[in-house]
mmJSON file of the N, C-alpha and C atoms, coordinates in Angstrom:
{"data_MODEL":{"atom_site":{
"group_PDB":["ATOM","ATOM","ATOM","ATOM","ATOM","ATOM","ATOM","ATOM","ATOM","ATOM","ATOM","ATOM","ATOM","ATOM","ATOM","ATOM","ATOM","ATOM","ATOM","ATOM","ATOM","ATOM","ATOM","ATOM","ATOM","ATOM","ATOM","ATOM","ATOM","ATOM","ATOM","ATOM","ATOM","ATOM","ATOM","ATOM","ATOM","ATOM","ATOM","ATOM","ATOM","ATOM","ATOM","ATOM","ATOM","ATOM","ATOM","ATOM","ATOM","ATOM","ATOM","ATOM","ATOM","ATOM","ATOM","ATOM","ATOM","ATOM","ATOM","ATOM","ATOM","ATOM","ATOM","ATOM","ATOM","ATOM","ATOM","ATOM","ATOM","ATOM","ATOM","ATOM","ATOM","ATOM","ATOM","ATOM","ATOM","ATOM","ATOM","ATOM","ATOM","ATOM","ATOM","ATOM","ATOM","ATOM","ATOM","ATOM","ATOM","ATOM","ATOM","ATOM","ATOM","ATOM","ATOM","ATOM","ATOM","ATOM","ATOM","ATOM","ATOM","ATOM","ATOM","ATOM","ATOM","ATOM","ATOM","ATOM","ATOM","ATOM","ATOM","ATOM","ATOM","ATOM","ATOM","ATOM","ATOM","ATOM","ATOM","ATOM","ATOM","ATOM","ATOM","ATOM","ATOM","ATOM","ATOM","ATOM","ATOM","ATOM","ATOM","ATOM","ATOM","ATOM","ATOM","ATOM","ATOM","ATOM","ATOM","ATOM","ATOM","ATOM","ATOM","ATOM","ATOM","ATOM","ATOM","ATOM","ATOM","ATOM","ATOM","ATOM","ATOM","ATOM","ATOM","ATOM","ATOM","ATOM","ATOM","ATOM","ATOM","ATOM","ATOM","ATOM","ATOM","ATOM","ATOM","ATOM","ATOM","ATOM","ATOM","ATOM","ATOM","ATOM","ATOM","ATOM","ATOM","ATOM","ATOM","ATOM","ATOM","ATOM","ATOM","ATOM","ATOM","ATOM","ATOM","ATOM","ATOM"],
"id":[1,2,3,4,5,6,7,8,9,10,11,12,13,14,15,16,17,18,19,20,21,22,23,24,25,26,27,28,29,30,31,32,33,34,35,36,37,38,39,40,41,42,43,44,45,46,47,48,49,50,51,52,53,54,55,56,57,58,59,60,61,62,63,64,65,66,67,68,69,70,71,72,73,74,75,76,77,78,79,80,81,82,83,84,85,86,87,88,89,90,91,92,93,94,95,96,97,98,99,100,101,102,103,104,105,106,107,108,109,110,111,112,113,114,115,116,117,118,119,120,121,122,123,124,125,126,127,128,129,130,131,132,133,134,135,136,137,138,139,140,141,142,143,144,145,146,147,148,149,150,151,152,153,154,155,156,157,158,159,160,161,162,163,164,165,166,167,168,169,170,171,172,173,174,175,176,177,178,179,180,181,182,183,184,185,186,187,188,189],
"type_symbol":["N","C","C","N","C","C","N","C","C","N","C","C","N","C","C","N","C","C","N","C","C","N","C","C","N","C","C","N","C","C","N","C","C","N","C","C","N","C","C","N","C","C","N","C","C","N","C","C","N","C","C","N","C","C","N","C","C","N","C","C","N","C","C","N","C","C","N","C","C","N","C","C","N","C","C","N","C","C","N","C","C","N","C","C","N","C","C","N","C","C","N","C","C","N","C","C","N","C","C","N","C","C","N","C","C","N","C","C","N","C","C","N","C","C","N","C","C","N","C","C","N","C","C","N","C","C","N","C","C","N","C","C","N","C","C","N","C","C","N","C","C","N","C","C","N","C","C","N","C","C","N","C","C","N","C","C","N","C","C","N","C","C","N","C","C","N","C","C","N","C","C","N","C","C","N","C","C","N","C","C","N","C","C","N","C","C","N","C","C"],
"label_atom_id":["N","CA","C","N","CA","C","N","CA","C","N","CA","C","N","CA","C","N","CA","C","N","CA","C","N","CA","C","N","CA","C","N","CA","C","N","CA","C","N","CA","C","N","CA","C","N","CA","C","N","CA","C","N","CA","C","N","CA","C","N","CA","C","N","CA","C","N","CA","C","N","CA","C","N","CA","C","N","CA","C","N","CA","C","N","CA","C","N","CA","C","N","CA","C","N","CA","C","N","CA","C","N","CA","C","N","CA","C","N","CA","C","N","CA","C","N","CA","C","N","CA","C","N","CA","C","N","CA","C","N","CA","C","N","CA","C","N","CA","C","N","CA","C","N","CA","C","N","CA","C","N","CA","C","N","CA","C","N","CA","C","N","CA","C","N","CA","C","N","CA","C","N","CA","C","N","CA","C","N","CA","C","N","CA","C","N","CA","C","N","CA","C","N","CA","C","N","CA","C","N","CA","C","N","CA","C","N","CA","C","N","CA","C","N","CA","C","N","CA","C"],
"label_alt_id":[null,null,null,null,null,null,null,null,null,null,null,null,null,null,null,null,null,null,null,null,null,null,null,null,null,null,null,null,null,null,null,null,null,null,null,null,null,null,null,null,null,null,null,null,null,null,null,null,null,null,null,null,null,null,null,null,null,null,null,null,null,null,null,null,null,null,null,null,null,null,null,null,null,null,null,null,null,null,null,null,null,null,null,null,null,null,null,null,null,null,null,null,null,null,null,null,null,null,null,null,null,null,null,null,null,null,null,null,null,null,null,null,null,null,null,null,null,null,null,null,null,null,null,null,null,null,null,null,null,null,null,null,null,null,null,null,null,null,null,null,null,null,null,null,null,null,null,null,null,null,null,null,null,null,null,null,null,null,null,null,null,null,null,null,null,null,null,null,null,null,null,null,null,null,null,null,null,null,null,null,null,null,null,null,null,null,null,null,null],
"label_comp_id":["MET","MET","MET","GLN","GLN","GLN","SER","SER","SER","ASP","ASP","ASP","ALA","ALA","ALA","ARG","ARG","ARG","ALA","ALA","ALA","ARG","ARG","ARG","PHE","PHE","PHE","LEU","LEU","LEU","THR","THR","THR","ALA","ALA","ALA","ALA","ALA","ALA","GLU","GLU","GLU","VAL","VAL","VAL","ALA","ALA","ALA","GLY","GLY","GLY","LEU","LEU","LEU","LEU","LEU","LEU","ARG","ARG","ARG","VAL","VAL","VAL","SER","SER","SER","THR","THR","THR","MET","MET","MET","THR","THR","THR","VAL","VAL","VAL","TYR","TYR","TYR","ARG","ARG","ARG","LEU","LEU","LEU","ILE","ILE","ILE","LYS","LYS","LYS","GLY","GLY","GLY","GLY","GLY","GLY","GLN","GLN","GLN","LEU","LEU","LEU","ALA","ALA","ALA","ALA","ALA","ALA","VAL","VAL","VAL","ARG","ARG","ARG","VAL","VAL","VAL","GLY","GLY","GLY","LYS","LYS","LYS","SER","SER","SER","TYR","TYR","TYR","ARG","ARG","ARG","VAL","VAL","VAL","ARG","ARG","ARG","GLU","GLU","GLU","ASP","ASP","ASP","ASP","ASP","ASP","VAL","VAL","VAL","ASP","ASP","ASP","ARG","ARG","ARG","TYR","TYR","TYR","LEU","LEU","LEU","ALA","ALA","ALA","SER","SER","SER","THR","THR","THR","TYR","TYR","TYR","THR","THR","THR","GLU","GLU","GLU","ALA","ALA","ALA","GLY","GLY","GLY"],
"label_asym_id":["A","A","A","A","A","A","A","A","A","A","A","A","A","A","A","A","A","A","A","A","A","A","A","A","A","A","A","A","A","A","A","A","A","A","A","A","A","A","A","A","A","A","A","A","A","A","A","A","A","A","A","A","A","A","A","A","A","A","A","A","A","A","A","A","A","A","A","A","A","A","A","A","A","A","A","A","A","A","A","A","A","A","A","A","A","A","A","A","A","A","A","A","A","A","A","A","A","A","A","A","A","A","A","A","A","A","A","A","A","A","A","A","A","A","A","A","A","A","A","A","A","A","A","A","A","A","A","A","A","A","A","A","A","A","A","A","A","A","A","A","A","A","A","A","A","A","A","A","A","A","A","A","A","A","A","A","A","A","A","A","A","A","A","A","A","A","A","A","A","A","A","A","A","A","A","A","A","A","A","A","A","A","A","A","A","A","A","A","A"],
"label_entity_id":["1","1","1","1","1","1","1","1","1","1","1","1","1","1","1","1","1","1","1","1","1","1","1","1","1","1","1","1","1","1","1","1","1","1","1","1","1","1","1","1","1","1","1","1","1","1","1","1","1","1","1","1","1","1","1","1","1","1","1","1","1","1","1","1","1","1","1","1","1","1","1","1","1","1","1","1","1","1","1","1","1","1","1","1","1","1","1","1","1","1","1","1","1","1","1","1","1","1","1","1","1","1","1","1","1","1","1","1","1","1","1","1","1","1","1","1","1","1","1","1","1","1","1","1","1","1","1","1","1","1","1","1","1","1","1","1","1","1","1","1","1","1","1","1","1","1","1","1","1","1","1","1","1","1","1","1","1","1","1","1","1","1","1","1","1","1","1","1","1","1","1","1","1","1","1","1","1","1","1","1","1","1","1","1","1","1","1","1","1"],
"label_seq_id":[1,1,1,2,2,2,3,3,3,4,4,4,5,5,5,6,6,6,7,7,7,8,8,8,9,9,9,10,10,10,11,11,11,12,12,12,13,13,13,14,14,14,15,15,15,16,16,16,17,17,17,18,18,18,19,19,19,20,20,20,21,21,21,22,22,22,23,23,23,24,24,24,25,25,25,26,26,26,27,27,27,28,28,28,29,29,29,30,30,30,31,31,31,32,32,32,33,33,33,34,34,34,35,35,35,36,36,36,37,37,37,38,38,38,39,39,39,40,40,40,41,41,41,42,42,42,43,43,43,44,44,44,45,45,45,46,46,46,47,47,47,48,48,48,49,49,49,50,50,50,51,51,51,52,52,52,53,53,53,54,54,54,55,55,55,56,56,56,57,57,57,58,58,58,59,59,59,60,60,60,61,61,61,62,62,62,63,63,63],
"pdbx_PDB_ins_code":[null,null,null,null,null,null,null,null,null,null,null,null,null,null,null,null,null,null,null,null,null,null,null,null,null,null,null,null,null,null,null,null,null,null,null,null,null,null,null,null,null,null,null,null,null,null,null,null,null,null,null,null,null,null,null,null,null,null,null,null,null,null,null,null,null,null,null,null,null,null,null,null,null,null,null,null,null,null,null,null,null,null,null,null,null,null,null,null,null,null,null,null,null,null,null,null,null,null,null,null,null,null,null,null,null,null,null,null,null,null,null,null,null,null,null,null,null,null,null,null,null,null,null,null,null,null,null,null,null,null,null,null,null,null,null,null,null,null,null,null,null,null,null,null,null,null,null,null,null,null,null,null,null,null,null,null,null,null,null,null,null,null,null,null,null,null,null,null,null,null,null,null,null,null,null,null,null,null,null,null,null,null,null,null,null,null,null,null,null],
"Cartn_x":[6.926,7.119,8.053,9.036,9.524,9.123,8.882,8.792,9.545,10.662,11.459,11.078,10.505,10.088,8.512,7.689,6.589,6.652,5.459,5.183,4.909,5.014,4.055,3.098,1.87,0.988,0.345,-0.174,-0.393,-2.044,-2.494,-3.637,-3.953,-4.883,-5.161,-4.714,-5.175,-4.65,-3.091,-2.41,-0.851,-0.417,-0.672,-0.471,-0.674,-1.729,-2.127,-0.965,-0.473,0.249,1.842,2.124,3.629,3.747,2.252,2.455,1.803,1.442,1.029,-0.039,-1.226,-2.307,-3.778,-4.868,-6.111,-6.022,-6.784,-7.046,-8.101,-9.027,-9.799,-8.863,-7.793,-6.596,-6.205,-6.188,-5.416,-6.221,-7.895,-8.815,-9.05,-8.926,-9.013,-7.931,-6.421,-5.573,-5.604,-6.257,-6.565,-7.767,-8.677,-9.678,-9.504,-8.414,-7.991,-6.812,-6.347,-5.611,-4.225,-4.04,-2.722,-2.063,-2.258,-2.052,-2.579,-1.626,-2.203,-2.948,-3.923,-4.545,-4.874,-5.295,-5.916,-6.954,-7.935,-9.585,-9.31,-9.949,-9.516,-10.735,-12.027,-13.185,-14.055,-14.405,-14.7,-13.547,-12.456,-11.091,-10.011,-9.302,-8.026,-6.571,-5.883,-4.29,-3.304,-2.669,-1.81,-0.527,0.395,1.727,2.713,3.691,4.61,5.835,5.605,6.687,5.803,4.437,3.606,3.705,3.523,3.689,5.265,6.183,7.601,7.536,6.637,6.519,6.013,4.698,3.949,4.674,5.492,6.318,7.549,8.015,9.156,8.603,7.202,6.739,5.872,6.1,5.352,6.551,7.704,8.972,9.445,9.904,10.369,11.524,12.239,13.505,13.155,13.677,13.181,14.142,13.243,14.311,13.71],
"Cartn_y":[-22.65,-21.312,-21.256,-20.798,-20.461,-19.43,-19.217,-18.197,-17.031,-17.174,-15.697,-15.036,-15.948,-15.292,-14.69,-14.773,-14.711,-13.365,-12.619,-11.037,-10.735,-9.587,-9.137,-8.116,-8.453,-8.198,-6.923,-5.947,-4.717,-4.294,-4.162,-3.708,-2.022,-1.885,-0.435,0.641,0.269,0.873,1.078,-0.086,0.062,0.895,0.774,1.561,3.065,3.424,4.535,5.297,4.462,4.632,5.225,4.142,4.076,5.582,5.841,7.278,8.39,8.236,9.191,9.905,9.082,9.854,8.853,9.399,8.662,7.465,6.242,5.238,5.541,6.183,7.098,7.313,7.996,8.63,7.235,6.056,4.951,4.267,4.224,3.644,4.691,5.86,6.366,5.846,5.887,5.777,4.183,3.372,1.68,1.758,2.349,2.391,3.418,4.296,5.18,4.293,3.382,2.446,3.022,3.779,4.193,3.414,2.389,1.565,0.046,-0.55,-2.117,-2.422,-3.613,-3.762,-5.52,-6.092,-7.456,-7.283,-7.834,-7.629,-9.124,-9.1,-10.178,-9.983,-10.619,-11.007,-9.386,-8.12,-7.273,-5.856,-6.153,-5.834,-5.669,-4.61,-4.833,-5.238,-5.729,-5.992,-5.518,-4.958,-4.095,-4.69,-4.837,-5.727,-4.693,-4.605,-3.923,-3.145,-4.505,-3.826,-2.789,-3.156,-2.178,-0.678,-0.299,0.726,1.512,0.452,0.98,1.867,0.932,1.35,2.656,2.575,4.029,4.925,5.119,5.931,6.374,5.494,5.526,6.52,6.281,6.945,8.33,8.617,9.997,10.876,10.182,10.845,12.042,12.871,14.183,15.074,15.422,16.142,17.626,17.895,19.35,20.628,21.184,22.842,23.125],
"Cartn_z":[-2.348,-1.941,-0.764,-0.419,1.079,1.536,3.01,3.828,3.522,2.976,3.0,1.642,0.756,-0.446,-0.417,0.345,0.56,0.888,0.236,0.38,1.818,2.224,3.163,2.988,3.346,3.137,4.457,4.135,5.035,5.124,6.201,6.086,5.574,5.334,5.401,6.08,7.314,8.223,8.52,8.416,8.702,7.302,6.135,5.115,5.432,6.349,6.417,7.512,8.302,9.057,8.719,8.0,6.987,6.541,5.748,4.701,5.518,6.452,7.587,6.946,6.351,6.196,6.355,6.325,6.801,6.066,6.523,5.959,4.805,4.916,3.785,2.38,2.683,1.783,1.138,1.647,1.229,0.327,1.036,0.288,-1.067,-1.352,-2.311,-3.547,-2.773,-3.998,-4.364,-3.615,-3.938,-5.067,-5.033,-5.955,-7.04,-6.955,-8.164,-8.918,-8.635,-9.292,-9.097,-8.018,-7.671,-6.734,-6.084,-5.457,-5.287,-5.75,-5.871,-4.637,-4.891,-3.241,-3.512,-3.004,-2.988,-2.369,-2.521,-1.6,-1.074,0.356,1.054,2.206,2.037,2.16,1.825,3.182,2.78,3.013,3.115,3.647,2.246,2.431,1.377,1.783,1.626,1.791,0.681,0.954,0.242,0.269,-1.026,-0.531,0.013,0.777,1.116,0.128,-0.655,-1.77,-2.753,-2.763,-3.595,-3.338,-1.546,-0.848,-1.195,-1.298,-1.616,-3.245,-3.903,-5.43,-5.589,-4.938,-5.096,-4.214,-3.272,-2.931,-3.955,-4.459,-5.468,-6.52,-6.789,-8.43,-7.514,-6.442,-6.4,-5.642,-5.531,-4.897,-6.036,-5.376,-6.055,-5.431,-6.075,-5.073,-4.999,-3.721,-2.924,-4.364,-4.232,-4.727,-5.921],
"occupancy":[1.0,1.0,1.0,1.0,1.0,1.0,1.0,1.0,1.0,1.0,1.0,1.0,1.0,1.0,1.0,1.0,1.0,1.0,1.0,1.0,1.0,1.0,1.0,1.0,1.0,1.0,1.0,1.0,1.0,1.0,1.0,1.0,1.0,1.0,1.0,1.0,1.0,1.0,1.0,1.0,1.0,1.0,1.0,1.0,1.0,1.0,1.0,1.0,1.0,1.0,1.0,1.0,1.0,1.0,1.0,1.0,1.0,1.0,1.0,1.0,1.0,1.0,1.0,1.0,1.0,1.0,1.0,1.0,1.0,1.0,1.0,1.0,1.0,1.0,1.0,1.0,1.0,1.0,1.0,1.0,1.0,1.0,1.0,1.0,1.0,1.0,1.0,1.0,1.0,1.0,1.0,1.0,1.0,1.0,1.0,1.0,1.0,1.0,1.0,1.0,1.0,1.0,1.0,1.0,1.0,1.0,1.0,1.0,1.0,1.0,1.0,1.0,1.0,1.0,1.0,1.0,1.0,1.0,1.0,1.0,1.0,1.0,1.0,1.0,1.0,1.0,1.0,1.0,1.0,1.0,1.0,1.0,1.0,1.0,1.0,1.0,1.0,1.0,1.0,1.0,1.0,1.0,1.0,1.0,1.0,1.0,1.0,1.0,1.0,1.0,1.0,1.0,1.0,1.0,1.0,1.0,1.0,1.0,1.0,1.0,1.0,1.0,1.0,1.0,1.0,1.0,1.0,1.0,1.0,1.0,1.0,1.0,1.0,1.0,1.0,1.0,1.0,1.0,1.0,1.0,1.0,1.0,1.0,1.0,1.0,1.0,1.0,1.0,1.0],
"B_iso_or_equiv":[0.0,0.0,0.0,0.0,0.0,0.0,0.0,0.0,0.0,0.0,0.0,0.0,0.0,0.0,0.0,0.0,0.0,0.0,0.0,0.0,0.0,0.0,0.0,0.0,0.0,0.0,0.0,0.0,0.0,0.0,0.0,0.0,0.0,0.0,0.0,0.0,0.0,0.0,0.0,0.0,0.0,0.0,0.0,0.0,0.0,0.0,0.0,0.0,0.0,0.0,0.0,0.0,0.0,0.0,0.0,0.0,0.0,0.0,0.0,0.0,0.0,0.0,0.0,0.0,0.0,0.0,0.0,0.0,0.0,0.0,0.0,0.0,0.0,0.0,0.0,0.0,0.0,0.0,0.0,0.0,0.0,0.0,0.0,0.0,0.0,0.0,0.0,0.0,0.0,0.0,0.0,0.0,0.0,0.0,0.0,0.0,0.0,0.0,0.0,0.0,0.0,0.0,0.0,0.0,0.0,0.0,0.0,0.0,0.0,0.0,0.0,0.0,0.0,0.0,0.0,0.0,0.0,0.0,0.0,0.0,0.0,0.0,0.0,0.0,0.0,0.0,0.0,0.0,0.0,0.0,0.0,0.0,0.0,0.0,0.0,0.0,0.0,0.0,0.0,0.0,0.0,0.0,0.0,0.0,0.0,0.0,0.0,0.0,0.0,0.0,0.0,0.0,0.0,0.0,0.0,0.0,0.0,0.0,0.0,0.0,0.0,0.0,0.0,0.0,0.0,0.0,0.0,0.0,0.0,0.0,0.0,0.0,0.0,0.0,0.0,0.0,0.0,0.0,0.0,0.0,0.0,0.0,0.0,0.0,0.0,0.0,0.0,0.0,0.0],
"pdbx_formal_charge":[null,null,null,null,null,null,null,null,null,null,null,null,null,null,null,null,null,null,null,null,null,null,null,null,null,null,null,null,null,null,null,null,null,null,null,null,null,null,null,null,null,null,null,null,null,null,null,null,null,null,null,null,null,null,null,null,null,null,null,null,null,null,null,null,null,null,null,null,null,null,null,null,null,null,null,null,null,null,null,null,null,null,null,null,null,null,null,null,null,null,null,null,null,null,null,null,null,null,null,null,null,null,null,null,null,null,null,null,null,null,null,null,null,null,null,null,null,null,null,null,null,null,null,null,null,null,null,null,null,null,null,null,null,null,null,null,null,null,null,null,null,null,null,null,null,null,null,null,null,null,null,null,null,null,null,null,null,null,null,null,null,null,null,null,null,null,null,null,null,null,null,null,null,null,null,null,null,null,null,null,null,null,null,null,null,null,null,null,null],
"auth_seq_id":[1,1,1,2,2,2,3,3,3,4,4,4,5,5,5,6,6,6,7,7,7,8,8,8,9,9,9,10,10,10,11,11,11,12,12,12,13,13,13,14,14,14,15,15,15,16,16,16,17,17,17,18,18,18,19,19,19,20,20,20,21,21,21,22,22,22,23,23,23,24,24,24,25,25,25,26,26,26,27,27,27,28,28,28,29,29,29,30,30,30,31,31,31,32,32,32,33,33,33,34,34,34,35,35,35,36,36,36,37,37,37,38,38,38,39,39,39,40,40,40,41,41,41,42,42,42,43,43,43,44,44,44,45,45,45,46,46,46,47,47,47,48,48,48,49,49,49,50,50,50,51,51,51,52,52,52,53,53,53,54,54,54,55,55,55,56,56,56,57,57,57,58,58,58,59,59,59,60,60,60,61,61,61,62,62,62,63,63,63],
"auth_comp_id":["MET","MET","MET","GLN","GLN","GLN","SER","SER","SER","ASP","ASP","ASP","ALA","ALA","ALA","ARG","ARG","ARG","ALA","ALA","ALA","ARG","ARG","ARG","PHE","PHE","PHE","LEU","LEU","LEU","THR","THR","THR","ALA","ALA","ALA","ALA","ALA","ALA","GLU","GLU","GLU","VAL","VAL","VAL","ALA","ALA","ALA","GLY","GLY","GLY","LEU","LEU","LEU","LEU","LEU","LEU","ARG","ARG","ARG","VAL","VAL","VAL","SER","SER","SER","THR","THR","THR","MET","MET","MET","THR","THR","THR","VAL","VAL","VAL","TYR","TYR","TYR","ARG","ARG","ARG","LEU","LEU","LEU","ILE","ILE","ILE","LYS","LYS","LYS","GLY","GLY","GLY","GLY","GLY","GLY","GLN","GLN","GLN","LEU","LEU","LEU","ALA","ALA","ALA","ALA","ALA","ALA","VAL","VAL","VAL","ARG","ARG","ARG","VAL","VAL","VAL","GLY","GLY","GLY","LYS","LYS","LYS","SER","SER","SER","TYR","TYR","TYR","ARG","ARG","ARG","VAL","VAL","VAL","ARG","ARG","ARG","GLU","GLU","GLU","ASP","ASP","ASP","ASP","ASP","ASP","VAL","VAL","VAL","ASP","ASP","ASP","ARG","ARG","ARG","TYR","TYR","TYR","LEU","LEU","LEU","ALA","ALA","ALA","SER","SER","SER","THR","THR","THR","TYR","TYR","TYR","THR","THR","THR","GLU","GLU","GLU","ALA","ALA","ALA","GLY","GLY","GLY"],
"auth_asym_id":["A","A","A","A","A","A","A","A","A","A","A","A","A","A","A","A","A","A","A","A","A","A","A","A","A","A","A","A","A","A","A","A","A","A","A","A","A","A","A","A","A","A","A","A","A","A","A","A","A","A","A","A","A","A","A","A","A","A","A","A","A","A","A","A","A","A","A","A","A","A","A","A","A","A","A","A","A","A","A","A","A","A","A","A","A","A","A","A","A","A","A","A","A","A","A","A","A","A","A","A","A","A","A","A","A","A","A","A","A","A","A","A","A","A","A","A","A","A","A","A","A","A","A","A","A","A","A","A","A","A","A","A","A","A","A","A","A","A","A","A","A","A","A","A","A","A","A","A","A","A","A","A","A","A","A","A","A","A","A","A","A","A","A","A","A","A","A","A","A","A","A","A","A","A","A","A","A","A","A","A","A","A","A","A","A","A","A","A","A"],
"auth_atom_id":["N","CA","C","N","CA","C","N","CA","C","N","CA","C","N","CA","C","N","CA","C","N","CA","C","N","CA","C","N","CA","C","N","CA","C","N","CA","C","N","CA","C","N","CA","C","N","CA","C","N","CA","C","N","CA","C","N","CA","C","N","CA","C","N","CA","C","N","CA","C","N","CA","C","N","CA","C","N","CA","C","N","CA","C","N","CA","C","N","CA","C","N","CA","C","N","CA","C","N","CA","C","N","CA","C","N","CA","C","N","CA","C","N","CA","C","N","CA","C","N","CA","C","N","CA","C","N","CA","C","N","CA","C","N","CA","C","N","CA","C","N","CA","C","N","CA","C","N","CA","C","N","CA","C","N","CA","C","N","CA","C","N","CA","C","N","CA","C","N","CA","C","N","CA","C","N","CA","C","N","CA","C","N","CA","C","N","CA","C","N","CA","C","N","CA","C","N","CA","C","N","CA","C","N","CA","C","N","CA","C","N","CA","C","N","CA","C","N","CA","C"],
"pdbx_PDB_model_num":[1,1,1,1,1,1,1,1,1,1,1,1,1,1,1,1,1,1,1,1,1,1,1,1,1,1,1,1,1,1,1,1,1,1,1,1,1,1,1,1,1,1,1,1,1,1,1,1,1,1,1,1,1,1,1,1,1,1,1,1,1,1,1,1,1,1,1,1,1,1,1,1,1,1,1,1,1,1,1,1,1,1,1,1,1,1,1,1,1,1,1,1,1,1,1,1,1,1,1,1,1,1,1,1,1,1,1,1,1,1,1,1,1,1,1,1,1,1,1,1,1,1,1,1,1,1,1,1,1,1,1,1,1,1,1,1,1,1,1,1,1,1,1,1,1,1,1,1,1,1,1,1,1,1,1,1,1,1,1,1,1,1,1,1,1,1,1,1,1,1,1,1,1,1,1,1,1,1,1,1,1,1,1,1,1,1,1,1,1]
}}}
């Protein structure tokens, strides 16, 4: 696998910063199956693509 093709993994805190929510909310999304994540030891890592996918699935038009 080439380095360009590697997925970027984010911590729960980084995801929380991107979504502007608490880390607890990120953990709830993971536990609820709404946000895919990988368990690494005692913590979770979320692929950047999965964050984008989650945002796209929850996007609604104003109006």
